[in-house]
LUMKETOR-300497 format. One line per field, with one value per residue (C-alpha): x, z negated, y; residue in three letters. Coordinates in Angstrom, 2 decimals. Each point is the difference from the previous one (the first is absolute). Last residue first. Example, Ala and Ser with C-alpha at 12.3 -4.5 7.8 and 13.67 -1.06 7.14 Angstrom:
BEGIN
east [13.67, -1.37]
up [-7.14, -0.66]
north [-1.06, -3.44]
code [ser, ala]
END
This chain:
BEGIN
east [2.50, -0.02, -0.22, 3.46, -0.93, 2.08, 3.23, -0.89, 0.05, -3.38, -1.84, -0.97, 2.14, -0.78, -2.11, -2.72, -2.29, 1.59, 3.44, -1.02, -0.66, -3.60, -0.89, -1.37, -3.12, -1.78, -1.69, -0.64, 2.01, 2.79, 0.19, -0.07, 2.78, 2.14, -0.42, 0.77, 3.26, 1.18, -0.93, 1.96, 3.07, -0.20, -0.65, -2.33, 0.27, -2.43, 1.02, 3.63, 2.57, 0.56, -3.33, -1.78, 1.43, -0.77, -3.61, -1.34, -2.83, -2.18, -0.17, 1.07, -1.23, -3.19, -0.84, 0.76, -2.31, -2.81, 0.35, -0.07, -2.97, -1.94, 0.68, -0.93, -3.34, -0.73, -2.99, 1.91, 1.48, 2.63, 0.84, -0.14, 2.57, 2.29, -0.45, 0.75, 3.21, 1.29, -0.89, 2.47, 2.99, 3.41, -1.42, -2.33, 2.86, 1.99, -3.04, -0.48, 3.51, -0.28, -3.11, 1.54, 3.16, -2.11, -2.21, 3.08, 1.63, -3.12, -0.31, 3.75, -0.22, -2.81, 0.03, -1.24, -3.05, -1.08, 0.62, -2.22, 1.65, -0.18, 0.73, 0.23, -2.09, 0.93, 2.95, -0.05, 1.38, -3.10, 0.80, -3.44, 0.97, 0.64, -3.55, -1.47, -2.69, -2.02, -2.78, -1.74, -1.88, 3.13, 0.49, -3.32, -2.74, -2.07, -0.22, 3.21, 1.77, -1.10, 1.45, 3.21, 0.46, -1.05, 2.15, 3.30, -0.04, -0.63, -3.04, -1.87, -3.34, -1.46, -3.28, -2.23, -3.52, 0.84, -0.85, 3.49, 1.54, -2.26, 0.96, 3.69, -0.48, -2.87, 1.90, 2.61, -2.75, -0.70, 0.27, -0.84, 2.35, -0.82, 2.97, 0.47, 1.55, 3.00, 0.82, 1.70, 3.61, 1.19, 2.39, -2.52, -2.66, 2.42, 0.68, -3.70, -0.59, 2.32, -2.72, -2.02, 2.94, 0.57, -3.64, -1.26, -3.01, -1.04, -0.14, -2.21, 1.03, -2.67, 1.09, 0.39, 3.69, 0.89, 0.37, 3.34, 1.40, -0.52, -2.58, -3.12, -2.97, -1.85, -0.03, 3.69, -0.74, 1.95, 2.86, 2.15, 3.45, 2.31, 2.13, 3.25, 3.34, 2.09, -3.15, 0.95, 1.97, 0.66, 0.13, -2.46, -0.25, -3.11, 0.58, -1.65, 2.45, -1.14, -3.50, -0.86, 3.30, -0.17, -3.46, 0.91, 3.21, -1.95, -2.48, 3.01, 1.37, -3.05, -0.91, 0.59, -0.55, 1.48, -1.27, -3.65, -2.70, 2.66, -1.64, 3.05, -0.04, -3.71, 0.47, 2.88, -2.09, -2.88, 2.42, 0.95, -3.52, -2.88, 1.81, 0.34, 0.81, 2.94, 0.62, 3.59, 1.17, 3.73, 2.80, 2.11, -1.06, -3.61, 0.54, 1.34, -2.89, -0.73, -3.39, 1.13, 3.01, -2.06, -2.74, 2.62, 1.38, -3.57, -0.05, 0.30, -2.35, -2.99, -1.62, -1.80, 1.91, 2.62, 0.82, -0.27, 2.14, -0.68, 2.98, -0.21, 3.43, 0.26, 0.14, -3.31, 1.50, 2.91, -2.42, -1.79, 3.35, 1.11, -3.23, 0.49, 3.57, -1.16, -2.73, 2.39, 2.46, -2.69, -1.14, 3.64, 0.22, -3.22, 1.08, 3.37, -1.87, -2.38, 2.75, 1.93, 3.09, 0.15, 2.51, -2.38, -2.76, 2.50, 0.95, 3.54, -0.84, -3.22, 1.66, 2.64, -2.78, -1.78, 3.18, 0.69, -3.53, 0.40, 3.34, -1.70, -2.82]
up [-30.92, 2.36, 3.62, 1.32, 3.67, 1.11, -1.29, 1.87, 3.32, 1.67, 1.33, 3.67, 0.91, -3.18, 1.88, -1.15, 1.62, 3.29, -1.62, -2.58, 2.74, 0.13, -1.79, 2.39, 0.19, -2.68, -2.78, -1.97, -2.95, 2.17, 1.76, -3.33, -1.47, 3.13, -0.02, -3.71, 0.44, 2.72, -2.20, -2.96, 2.13, 1.61, -3.23, 1.19, 0.71, -0.79, -3.35, -1.16, -0.57, -3.80, -1.27, 2.79, -0.98, -3.70, 0.93, 0.34, 2.40, -1.13, -3.75, -1.32, 2.94, 0.40, -3.71, -0.03, 2.91, -1.58, -3.31, 1.80, 2.00, -3.09, -1.63, 3.23, 0.47, 3.71, 1.19, 1.48, 2.74, 2.07, -2.64, -2.63, 1.84, 0.22, -3.69, -0.82, 1.99, -1.75, -3.34, 0.84, -0.61, 0.65, 1.99, 1.76, 1.10, 1.32, 1.86, 1.60, 1.38, 1.04, 2.06, 1.75, 0.98, 1.07, 2.28, 1.48, 0.65, 1.76, 2.20, 0.84, 0.90, 2.54, 1.59, -3.28, 0.41, 3.11, -1.66, -2.89, -3.32, -3.52, -3.38, -2.74, -2.49, -2.04, 0.15, -0.72, -2.77, -0.44, -3.10, -1.60, -2.27, 3.17, 1.15, -3.15, -1.86, -2.40, -2.27, -1.47, -3.28, -1.84, 2.69, -0.95, 2.62, -0.25, 3.69, -0.22, -1.30, 3.07, 2.20, -2.03, 0.46, 3.64, 1.36, -1.90, 0.50, 3.71, 0.97, -0.29, -1.65, -2.25, -0.77, 2.34, -0.53, -3.72, -0.34, -1.23, 2.86, 2.55, -1.46, 0.56, 3.72, 0.79, 0.91, 2.03, 2.14, -0.73, 2.12, -2.07, 0.00, -1.18, -1.47, 0.73, 3.33, -1.85, -1.23, -3.41, -1.00, -1.51, 2.87, 2.61, -1.47, 0.01, 3.70, 0.69, -1.94, 2.19, 2.11, -3.12, -1.72, 3.13, 0.17, 3.57, -0.72, -2.88, -3.12, -2.04, -0.80, -1.03, -2.00, 1.03, -0.79, -2.12, -3.11, 1.30, -0.37, -3.79, -2.47, 2.03, -2.30, 1.55, -3.41, 0.41, 2.90, 3.16, 1.93, 2.97, 0.87, 2.28, -1.08, 1.71, -1.11, 2.52, 0.78, 2.42, 2.69, 2.93, 3.77, 0.25, 3.70, 1.93, 2.38, 3.39, 1.73, -2.27, -1.36, -2.44, -1.92, 0.10, -1.59, -2.77, -0.83, 0.02, -2.50, -2.14, 0.41, -1.74, 1.62, 0.21, 3.61, 2.94, 3.47, -0.53, 2.46, 2.00, -0.58, -1.94, -2.32, -0.92, -0.21, -2.54, -2.04, 0.05, -1.34, -2.72, -1.28, 0.35, 1.17, -0.79, 2.74, 0.56, 2.82, 0.57, 2.20, -0.01, 0.66, -2.96, -2.03, 0.74, -1.56, -3.14, 0.00, -3.71, 0.51, 2.45, -2.01, -3.16, 1.67, 1.05, -3.55, -1.20, 1.07, -3.56, -1.43, 2.12, 3.33, 1.25, 1.40, 2.61, 1.04, 3.58, 1.84, 3.35, 1.10, 2.24, 0.95, -0.87, 3.06, -0.74, -2.15, 2.53, 2.79, -2.11, -0.95, 3.64, 1.04, -2.70, 1.10, 3.62, -0.95, -2.18, 2.90, 2.36, -2.44, -0.34, 3.73, 0.31, -2.76, 1.74, 3.22, -1.72, -1.97, 3.14, 1.64, 1.91, -1.11, -2.38, 2.54, 2.56, -2.36, -1.30, -3.67, 0.17, 1.55, -2.76, -2.61, 1.52, 0.04, -3.61, -1.07, 1.70, -1.77, -3.25, 0.78]
north [-19.05, -3.03, 1.23, -0.94, -0.02, 3.02, -1.62, -3.18, 1.80, 0.51, -3.02, -0.24, -2.95, -2.02, -2.46, -2.40, -2.46, -1.17, 0.49, -2.64, -2.57, -1.07, -3.26, -2.58, -2.08, 2.03, -1.97, 3.15, -1.38, -1.09, 3.33, 1.80, -2.15, 0.34, 3.79, 0.18, -1.91, 2.42, 2.97, -1.44, -0.53, 3.47, 1.99, 2.67, 3.77, 2.77, 1.38, 0.21, -2.66, -0.06, 1.40, -1.79, -3.39, 0.61, 0.82, 3.52, -0.86, -2.91, -0.17, 3.39, 2.07, -1.97, 0.29, 3.74, 0.50, -1.95, 1.72, 3.41, -1.16, -0.87, 3.34, 1.89, -1.87, 0.35, 1.89, 2.96, -2.21, 1.81, 2.58, -2.59, -2.13, 3.02, 0.67, -3.66, 0.17, 3.10, -1.50, -2.81, 2.32, -1.58, -2.90, 2.42, 2.21, -2.93, -1.32, 3.43, 0.14, -3.68, 0.83, 3.00, -1.97, -2.97, 2.03, 1.71, -3.38, -1.21, 3.13, -0.10, -3.62, 0.33, -3.51, -1.49, 2.24, -1.92, -3.35, 1.14, 0.84, -1.55, 1.62, -2.61, -1.90, -3.03, -2.39, -3.70, -2.14, -2.18, -2.11, -0.14, 2.93, 1.98, -0.70, 1.53, -1.86, 2.20, -1.08, 3.01, 0.54, 1.15, 2.67, 1.46, 0.32, 3.26, 0.93, 2.12, -3.09, -1.90, 2.73, -0.12, -3.72, 0.05, 2.77, -0.33, -3.72, 0.14, -2.00, -3.26, -0.61, -2.70, -1.73, 2.04, 1.37, 0.39, 3.66, 0.85, -1.97, 1.75, 3.39, -0.73, -0.62, 2.35, 3.16, -1.90, -1.59, -3.67, -3.15, -3.10, -2.99, -3.55, -1.81, -3.73, 1.00, 1.44, -3.57, 0.35, -0.74, 3.31, 0.77, -1.09, 2.24, 2.97, -0.59, -0.35, 3.22, 2.06, 1.51, 0.73, 1.66, 2.13, 1.11, 0.01, -2.27, 2.31, -2.19, -2.32, -3.55, -2.55, -3.09, -3.64, 0.04, 3.07, -2.23, -1.25, 3.50, -0.31, 1.32, 0.61, -0.44, 2.98, 1.71, 0.59, 2.37, -0.61, 1.58, -0.98, 1.39, 1.93, 3.01, -1.21, 1.36, 2.04, 1.93, 2.77, -1.79, 2.36, -0.81, -2.85, -0.89, -1.08, -2.87, -0.15, -2.46, -2.79, 0.54, -2.74, 0.11, 3.82, 0.06, -2.41, 1.87, 3.31, -1.39, -0.82, 3.53, 1.45, 3.27, 3.75, 1.05, 1.89, 0.77, -0.71, -1.06, -1.82, -3.40, -1.28, 2.98, -0.41, -3.75, 0.38, 2.35, -2.54, -2.66, 2.45, 0.68, 2.42, 3.12, 3.70, 2.55, 2.34, 2.48, 1.03, 2.85, -0.66, 2.46, -1.23, 3.13, -0.95, -3.38, 1.74, 2.46, -0.12, -1.58, -2.66, -1.10, 0.03, -2.10, -2.57, 0.00, -0.64, -3.62, -1.43, 2.64, -0.81, 0.92, -3.13, -2.94, -1.08, 3.54, 1.07, 2.54, 1.73, 2.07, 3.08, 1.39, 3.68, 2.30, 1.76, 2.77, 0.29, 0.77, 2.58, 1.59, 0.02, 1.68, 2.65, 0.56, 0.41, 2.45, 2.02, 0.07, 1.27, 2.63, 1.15, 0.21, 2.02, 2.29, 0.61, 0.73, 2.38, 1.68, 0.99, -1.25, -3.28, -2.59, -1.69, -0.35, -1.30, -2.80, -0.42, 0.78, -2.08, -3.03, 0.07, 0.20, -3.00, -1.99, 0.80, -0.83, -3.41, -0.66, 0.78, -2.37]
code [pro, ala, val, met, arg, asp, ala, lys, pro, pro, leu, tyr, tyr, asp, thr, phe, val, lys, glu, pro, ala, pro, ala, asp, pro, leu, gly, phe, ala, asp, ala, val, asp, lys, ile, ser, arg, ala, phe, arg, lys, pro, asp, val, asp, gly, met, gly, asn, glu, lys, val, tyr, pro, thr, leu, val, asn, met, gln, leu, ser, met, asn, leu, arg, arg, leu, glu, leu, ala, glu, asp, ile, leu, pro, asp, arg, asn, lys, ala, ala, ala, val, gly, ile, glu, pro, asn, ala, ala, val, glu, lys, trp, ala, lys, ile, thr, ala, arg, leu, phe, gly, lys, val, val, glu, pro, lys, glu, ala, met, gln, pro, ser, val, ile, ile, gly, asn, gly, tyr, val, asp, met, gly, ala, asp, ser, tyr, thr, phe, val, val, leu, asp, asp, leu, lys, val, gly, arg, ala, glu, leu, asp, leu, val, ser, ser, phe, tyr, his, gly, ser, ile, phe, asp, val, thr, gly, gln, val, leu, ser, gln, glu, arg, leu, gln, pro, thr, leu, asn, val, ser, glu, val, ser, lys, pro, asp, ile, gly, val, lys, lys, ala, phe, ala, pro, phe, leu, arg, phe, ser, ala, asp, phe, val, pro, ala, gly, leu, lys, lys, gly, ala, leu, asp, ala, pro, thr, lys, ile, gly, ser, lys, lys, leu, ala, tyr, val, gly, phe, pro, pro, phe, asp, tyr, ala, met, phe, val, cys, leu, ile, glu, lys, gly, pro, asn, lys, ala, asn, tyr, glu, ile, leu, ser, asn, val, asp, ala, phe, gly, ile, asp, tyr, ala, gly, ser, ala, val, arg, gln, val, ala, gly, ala, ser, gly, gln, gly, pro, asp, met, thr, val, asp, leu, gly, glu, asp, lys, tyr, tyr, gly, lys, glu, leu, ala, val, leu, phe, pro, ser, thr, pro, gly, gln, phe, val, trp, asp, leu, thr, phe, lys, val, pro, thr, asp, ala, his, ala, gly, thr, val, ala, ala, leu, ala, ile, met, ala, ala, leu, ser, thr, ala, gly, ala, leu, his, ala, ala, gly, gly, thr, arg, gln, arg, ala, pro, ser, ser, arg, phe, arg, thr, ala, leu, arg, ser, phe, leu, arg, ile, met]
END
């Protein structure tokens, strides 16, 4: 833009209108320059690259860093015009990006593994790992009589069909020794999931720990009245959510790198001061419970984001050996014919340097 203004000014100084004498000619030239600068400013204002971004879930504390980056203009500073929408589950976010409806998404990498295995040549890449530790689990009320994972057989599971924990339930079932087909599934919207468990229309639900446990508590359920089975406790050493990009967006490295730089900047701020994230979520959804979302955000930071690995290596990258193992485990659990190669699922090509990814306060 500065170079453009310089060229315009040079043109003005050498223009016939500028060289002529007389106030009218000078005024006309000045007016012409002002018009050109105004046009350049308008052109520059519309030069930002449009990016459609989808979350995996509704607006909540754990995903508030994206809202902070948007609200504070960090994406704008990178030359990006980002629009951001909520989702109804990680598998749905993968489908949104795969269809081309969205350029970038926040989704469960395990749903991505399944998609890529089934769509060779059309792979979606994860370019930033956000949840180094997985938040997946299933939850029941003690009054249901469910005491161990084996008790889930023959029971009714309620969840959105695109929920990451729901999609991974067959893998969890295999780990704990039950037939996933012995469980009846009921498709629920995000808003009805926890309420359905409280009302007793389903026997247990699946979801992210920081979502379901706190949402149940908000509905009057005490933690002591809950039965919680996390997938990690069952031996599933998988990763959680990450930032994914469409094949078309993957061919625009400067856009992807700019998006990640802006996001990391916001995540670092939120890690140091979670109240910033809750305020941004509140601005986007005035109906949220700020105290609840602060607890949810802190829980996700402590359990899923700021892990020992991230504190040592920075946010966004993966441990190559662990990631390769997780891909094989997920492929086996889903009954996929072949496990996709790790480089077909995750790349560190777009990541900023390690020093810029040290987000732990």
